[in-house]
N, C-alpha and C positions, 0 to 999 in steps of 0.2 A: 351617741345622740342618734337617733331615728330619721330615717329619710326625711319623713314627714313632715319631723321638726327643724329639719335643717332646711327642709323648703321655704318654711314657716318664716323663718328667723331673716333666710334672703329675701322673701317678699318685704315682709317690713322691712329692713334694712334699704333697700332699694327704692320702692313704691311710695311707703309713706312720706319721705321729704315733697312729695309733687302734689300732697294733699291742699296746700294753698291753693296752688296753680289750677290744680281739678275744679275745687269749690269755685276761684273767679270763673271759667269756665260755664259749670253748672247752672252760676248765678246768673251770666247774660244770656244761657239757654232759655229759664225756666222763669226768672224775674221777680223769686220767690226765697227768702233764705232756708225758708224749712222744704221746700221742693229742693232746691241747689244740693241741700245737706242730705236727702234722700237718695238723690241721683249718685253722688260721692259714693256712697255706702255700697249702693248696688255697682257701682260702676270696679268698687275695691272687691266686692265679693265675686263678681264675675272672672276679673282679672286672676285673682287668686287660684280661682275655678281652672282657669287655663292659663295658669305661668309653666306650666310645662311648655307651652307652646311657644314664649316669650324667648325670642334668640337673642343670646347675653353678648352684651357690645353694642347691641342695636340702641336704637333711642327710645328707652322707656317711657319718656313723659310722652312721648310722641304716640305710642302703642296704647297708652294705657287713655290720652283723649280721644282717640279711634275708637275705643271702648264706649266711652262714655257719649259721642256723639250717635253712634251704634244705638245705643240703648235709649237714647233721647229720641233720634227720629224715630226709632220703632213703637214706642207708646205713643207718640202724634202720629201715624198712622192709623195704632188700634183705637184712638180716641174721636178720632176724624170717622172712622167705619161706624164709632157709634154715634154720633153727632148728630143731631136731626136738620135738615135741608133748610137752611133760613137762619141758621144760625151765624154767631158771629165770633171766634176765638176773644175771651174778655169780655164781651157785652152779650152773654147767652142771656143774663135776667131783667134786659131792657125792656122787653115782650115777653110774656109768657108763653113758651111754647103751644098751651094749649085754646091760648086765645089766636092763635093765627088759623085763619082761614085757610082751608085746601085748594089752593089755587095753581099748584103747580102740572096740571097735565094741561092747562090751558096757557101758563106761564110759559112753557120749555118751546114751545111755538113761535113764541114772540122773540122778536128784536129787543136788545138791549133798553132801546131808548122806549120802546114801546110797554114795555113792562113797568117804566118810571109813571110810565101815564094810565095805569092799570088802577081803577078806584079800588076794587079789593082789595090791591094788592098795597095799596099809599093807606088804605084804613088799618091796615094788621100791624103799621110801623108806628113807634115811638116816635114824636114830636123830634125828639134829638138824632134819631137814624136819620128819618127823613131828609133830617136838614145836611145832615153829613152826606148820604149819598147826592143831595142836591151840589154841596160846594166840593165834593169831589171832582178828579179832572175827568173828563169822557173817557181816555184811554183802560183808566184805575176799575170806573165804576163798572164801565162794561164785562170786563174780564171780573171783576166782583159779582156782578149779577148771575151771569151766565155759570157760576160755579157756585156759587150758595144758593142762592132761587130756583135757578134749574137745573140744579145738581147734576151739571157736568164733569167730567175729570178734565184734569190740566189738558190732555189731549184733543178730547172733543173740542176745547174752548180753543184751542190752537187753532183748531180746524175752521171753526167758526170763524175766528177773526183775524184768519190766514197770518198768523205770526208763529217765530217759534215755541215751544214748549216753554224756553228757559223764559220768554219775553212774558208769558202768561204766570206763571210760578214769581218771578218779579213784581210782576201788577198787581199778583194777591196781596204776595207780602204789602205791598205799598197803601193796598186798599184799605186793608185791616189796619195798618198802623194810623193813619186818615181818621179813620173812624172812631178807633183809640181814642185821637187825639181831639178831634171834633167834641166826643162824649164826654171827653175831661175835661175840657174849659167849659161844658154848658153847667157842668155839676156845680 
């Protein structure tokens, strides 16, 4: 038996039993069965390429899980770099991007509370999105507006709000979750 065939069989015997676990983790990340399946396949492909780096006897499940998380978050970073300022994960189609007036230069200099009072900005929002922002907790809304509308990095938002970067990331996550929930309730 060739060395490559032996490596393939060893990988299959050790890694494939973790497929169900990986699918659950992928589904948690993507919230979509098809995307989760793609992420699992990509994880197995990457793991097989690097199986020579895996130390036999260590936790293979954790190693595969780490590969999956790295793939998912790298993809998120790539997508975020391509996302237009003002879009919200999962809510991109509420307001077509072409309909949004270019208010960024003016908005970047405003405080978050002032942004919600800007008429041009408010007119660019869908009613469901506007209601979601109005109902949102002030601390989540401030972080969200500075990040998405003013296109500030988490570090810049943290500096402006005088909070740790981890707090900003948590607030952004909760703000987006609140907007998704608000949007789903209004549909």
